[in-house]
C-alpha positions in Angstrom: 108.4 -271.5 25.5 107.8 -268.4 26.8 104.3 -267.6 28.8 101.7 -265.5 27.0 101.3 -262.9 29.5 104.4 -261.9 30.6 104.6 -259.8 34.1 108.3 -259.8 34.2 110.8 -258.5 32.0 114.4 -260.0 31.6 117.1 -257.2 32.5 120.6 -258.1 31.3 123.5 -257.7 33.9 124.7 -254.8 31.8 121.4 -252.9 31.9 122.2 -249.1 32.5 118.9 -247.0 32.6 121.0 -243.5 32.7 121.7 -244.5 29.2 118.2 -244.6 27.7 117.2 -241.0 26.2 114.5 -239.3 27.7 111.8 -237.8 25.4 111.5 -234.3 25.5 108.0 -233.0 25.0 106.6 -229.6 25.0 105.2 -227.9 28.0 102.1 -226.6 26.5 101.4 -229.7 24.7 97.5 -230.4 24.1 95.4 -233.7 24.9 92.1 -234.7 23.3 89.7 -235.5 26.4 86.0 -236.1 26.6 84.4 -233.9 28.5 81.1 -232.2 29.1 79.9 -228.8 29.3 80.6 -227.5 33.0 77.8 -224.7 32.6 75.2 -223.4 30.2 76.9 -221.0 27.9 75.7 -219.3 24.7 77.8 -218.9 21.5 78.6 -215.2 20.8 79.0 -216.0 16.9 75.6 -217.7 16.1 73.7 -217.5 19.1 73.4 -221.2 20.0 72.6 -222.3 23.6 75.1 -224.7 24.9 73.4 -226.7 28.1 75.4 -227.9 30.9 76.3 -231.6 30.4 76.7 -231.7 26.6 79.5 -233.8 25.6 82.5 -232.5 23.5 85.9 -233.9 22.4 87.9 -231.0 23.5 91.4 -230.3 23.6 93.3 -229.8 27.0 96.3 -227.7 27.8 98.4 -226.5 30.9 98.1 -222.8 31.4 101.5 -221.2 31.5 102.6 -219.0 34.3 99.3 -219.6 36.2 98.6 -221.5 39.1 96.8 -221.4 42.5 98.8 -222.8 45.8 100.8 -224.8 43.5 97.5 -226.5 41.7 97.9 -226.1 37.9 95.3 -224.3 36.0 94.2 -226.4 32.5 92.4 -224.6 29.5 89.7 -226.5 27.4 88.8 -226.0 23.8 85.5 -226.9 22.3 83.9 -225.9 19.1 80.2 -224.8 18.9 77.8 -227.4 17.6 76.1 -224.9 15.2 79.0 -222.6 13.7 82.0 -224.6 14.7 83.3 -221.7 16.8 86.0 -222.1 19.1 85.3 -221.7 22.8 87.8 -221.8 25.7 87.3 -221.9 29.5 89.6 -222.9 32.0 89.4 -224.0 35.7 89.2 -222.2 38.7 90.5 -224.1 41.8 89.9 -220.8 44.1 86.3 -221.2 43.7 86.2 -224.3 42.6 84.7 -223.8 39.4 85.2 -222.8 35.9 85.7 -219.3 34.1 84.8 -218.6 30.7 87.5 -216.9 28.5 86.7 -216.8 24.5 83.8 -217.4 22.1 80.9 -217.6 25.0 78.9 -216.0 27.6 78.2 -217.7 30.4 74.2 -217.8 31.5 72.6 -217.9 34.9 75.6 -216.5 36.9 73.4 -213.5 38.8 74.1 -215.4 42.2 77.5 -215.6 41.4 78.1 -212.1 40.2 76.4 -210.7 43.5 78.6 -212.6 45.6 81.5 -211.3 43.7 80.5 -207.6 44.4 79.8 -208.3 48.1 83.4 -209.5 48.3 84.8 -206.7 46.2 82.9 -204.4 48.8 84.4 -205.9 51.8 87.7 -206.2 50.3 87.6 -202.3 49.8 86.0 -201.7 53.4 88.9 -203.7 55.1 91.8 -201.8 53.0 90.1 -198.6 54.2 90.0 -199.5 57.9 93.5 -200.6 57.9 95.2 -197.4 57.4 92.7 -195.1 58.6 91.4 -195.5 62.4 88.6 -192.8 62.0 87.1 -194.5 58.9 86.8 -197.8 61.3 85.0 -195.6 64.1 82.4 -194.1 61.2 81.8 -197.5 60.1 81.4 -199.2 63.6 78.8 -195.9 64.4 76.8 -196.6 61.1 76.8 -200.6 61.4 75.2 -199.7 65.2 72.8 -197.4 63.9 71.9 -199.8 61.2 71.3 -202.6 63.6 69.1 -200.4 65.8 67.2 -199.1 63.1 66.4 -202.8 62.2 65.8 -204.2 65.6 63.1 -201.5 65.9 61.4 -201.8 62.5 61.3 -205.5 63.7 60.0 -204.7 67.1 57.1 -202.7 65.1 56.3 -205.4 63.0 55.9 -207.8 65.8 53.5 -205.4 67.6 51.4 -204.7 64.6 50.8 -208.6 63.9 50.0 -208.6 67.8 47.5 -206.1 67.7 45.9 -207.4 64.5 46.1 -211.1 64.2 44.7 -212.3 67.3 44.6 -216.1 66.3 42.0 -218.3 68.4 42.7 -221.9 68.1 39.7 -223.2 69.4 37.4 -221.0 67.0 39.4 -222.2 64.2 38.9 -225.7 65.5 35.2 -225.1 66.0 34.8 -223.7 62.8 36.7 -226.7 61.3 34.4 -228.9 62.9 31.3 -227.4 62.0 32.2 -227.2 58.2 33.1 -230.8 58.5 29.7 -231.7 60.1 27.8 -229.4 57.5 29.5 -231.0 54.8 28.8 -234.7 56.1 24.9 -233.4 56.4 25.0 -232.5 52.8 26.7 -235.3 51.6 24.1 -237.7 53.5 21.2 -235.4 52.1 22.4 -235.7 48.6 22.7 -239.5 49.2 19.2 -239.5 50.3 18.1 -237.9 47.5 19.8 -240.3 44.9 18.4 -243.2 47.3 14.9 -241.8 46.8 15.1 -240.8 43.1 16.6 -244.6 42.4 13.5 -246.0 44.6 11.0 -243.9 42.6 12.5 -245.0 39.3 12.4 -248.1 40.0 8.9 -248.2 41.4 8.0 -246.5 38.1 9.5 -249.1 36.2 7.7 -252.0 38.1 4.5 -250.6 37.6 4.7 -250.1 34.1 6.1 -253.9 33.9 3.2 -254.9 35.9 0.8 -252.9 33.4 2.4 -254.5 30.5 2.1 -258.1 32.0 -1.7 -257.4 32.8 -2.3 -256.2 29.4 -0.9 -259.2 27.7 -2.5 -261.6 30.2 -6.2 -260.1 29.7 -7.8 -261.8 27.0 -9.3 -259.6 24.4 -13.2 -259.6 24.4 -14.6 -260.3 20.8 -16.7 -257.8 19.5 -20.5 -258.2 20.3 -22.0 -260.1 17.5 -24.8 -258.6 15.3 -28.2 -259.9 16.2 -29.5 -261.4 13.1 -32.6 -260.3 11.3 -35.2 -262.8 11.2 -36.4 -262.6 7.8 -32.5 -262.3 6.5 -32.5 -266.0 5.8 -35.5 -265.6 3.8 -33.6 -263.0 1.5 -30.3 -265.2 1.8 -31.4 -268.3 0.5 -32.3 -269.3 -2.9 -35.2 -271.5 -1.9 -36.7 -268.4 -0.5 -36.0 -266.3 -3.3 -37.7 -268.9 -5.8 -40.9 -269.1 -3.3 -40.9 -265.2 -3.4 -40.7 -265.0 -7.2 -43.7 -267.8 -7.7 -45.8 -265.9 -5.1 -45.3 -262.6 -7.0 -46.1 -264.3 -10.2 -49.3 -266.1 -8.6 -50.7 -263.4 -6.4 -48.6 -260.4 -6.8 -46.5 -257.9 -4.6 -47.3 -256.7 -1.6 -47.6 -253.3 -2.6 -50.4 -253.8 -4.9 -54.1 -253.3 -3.1 -56.6 -254.7 -5.2 -54.9 -258.3 -5.6 -54.9 -258.4 -1.7 -58.1 -256.9 -1.0 -59.7 -260.5 -1.1 -57.3 -262.1 0.9 -56.9 -259.8 3.9 -60.1 -260.0 5.9 -60.5 -257.5 8.7 -61.8 -258.6 12.1 -65.3 -258.0 12.5 -67.7 -258.1 15.8 -68.8 -261.6 14.9 -65.3 -262.9 14.8 -64.7 -261.3 18.4 -68.0 -262.4 19.7 -67.3 -265.8 18.6 -63.9 -265.6 20.2 -65.1 -264.6 23.3 -67.9 -267.3 23.5 -71.0 -265.3 23.1 -73.9 -265.6 20.4 -73.5 -263.9 17.1 -75.6 -261.1 16.4 -79.0 -261.3 14.4 -79.0 -260.9 11.0 -81.4 -258.2 11.0 -79.3 -255.8 13.6 -79.0 -252.2 13.0 -75.8 -250.9 13.7 -75.3 -246.9 13.9 -79.0 -246.9 12.4 -78.0 -248.3 9.4 -79.6 -251.7 7.9 -77.0 -254.4 8.0 -76.5 -256.1 4.9 -76.1 -259.8 4.5 -73.4 -261.2 6.9 -70.2 -262.0 5.4 -68.9 -265.4 5.5 -66.3 -265.9 8.3 -63.1 -267.0 7.0 -61.7 -269.9 8.6 -58.3 -269.1 7.9 -56.4 -265.7 7.7 -54.1 -264.3 5.1 -50.8 -265.5 6.9 -52.2 -269.1 7.2 -53.0 -269.1 3.6 -49.6 -268.1 2.9 -48.4 -271.0 4.9 -50.8 -273.3 3.2 -49.5 -272.1 -0.3 -45.6 -272.7 0.6 -46.6 -275.8 2.1 -48.2 -276.7 -1.6 -45.0 -275.3 -3.6 -42.5 -277.5 -1.2 -44.7 -280.8 -2.3 -45.0 -279.9 -5.8 -41.1 -279.2 -6.0 -40.8 -282.5 -4.3 -42.8 -284.3 -6.4 
C-alpha cells in the first residue's frame, strides 16, 4: 500500500522530459488578483470617490513593449463601486508609484505635480547649458545675484528682530513668578472666603437648632385663671336659686324700696354712742333747734343678719 502523502514521484527508466508538450500561453494573458486601491481617485463617469485602501477583484496583465531597466510594467483593471465603469492604472517603477490611465482622476497629487514641474525645468536648463556656454554664464550670474539678495534680506530681518525684540529672560521669570504668587494669593483668599462662609452657615444652623431645642424644652405656661366671682356660686347652684325665689315671694325684690324700708335701719347717733361706750342722749334733747320725737327702738340685728336668719330657717324647714 502506498503512502497517503507522497513526496517523491516515480520516474520510469525510459522517461524523457523533452517529449512532454509545452503549454503555450499568450503573453497578454490576464489574471484575477485581489488588490487595494493604491491612491484616492474619483470616477469620471459618476463622480464617485474611491478611497485609498478599498479592496477590488482586479484583472492584471503585463504591458507589452514597456519596461523600466528590465522590470516589467503591469496594468490593472477595476470597476467603479457605483456605476461599474472600468478604471485602469499601471505601475511606475521609476517613481515607485502608480500612474492613472483611464476612467478616473487621481486626487491629492499637487505635491507630485510640483515636483514633476521642478524636474522638468531643471532638465530644460541643463539641456540649454549643454550646448550654449554663454547661457551657463548668465545662469551663474543670476544665481549669484539671487543668492546675494537672499542673504541681504535675511540679514535685514535679523537686524530688525534684534532692534525690536530684546528678550529679557530675568523679567520674564520675574513676571512669571509674580503671576504665580498672585494666583496663589487669589486661591488662598477664595479658600478663606469659602471657609468663612461655611463657618457662618454652620453657626447660623447651630443657633437655629439651639433655639428650636429651647422652644421644645420650655414648658408652656398655662393661661392665668380667671378670678371667680364670690357670688357666682349663688347664681349657679339650684339651691341658691330656690332660696332667691322664696325670698322674692316673701319679701320682694331688692329693687322695691317700700318693702325693704322696714328692714333697713340707718345708723343713728345712739348706735354710734353705744358702740363707742358713751351714754345715750336724753329723750328731750334738741337737735338743730327741733324737738326730737320719741327715740326709735334700736334693732338688735341688721338687715343682713336677718337675711342670714331667714336662710337658716329655710334650710331647717327644707331638712324637716
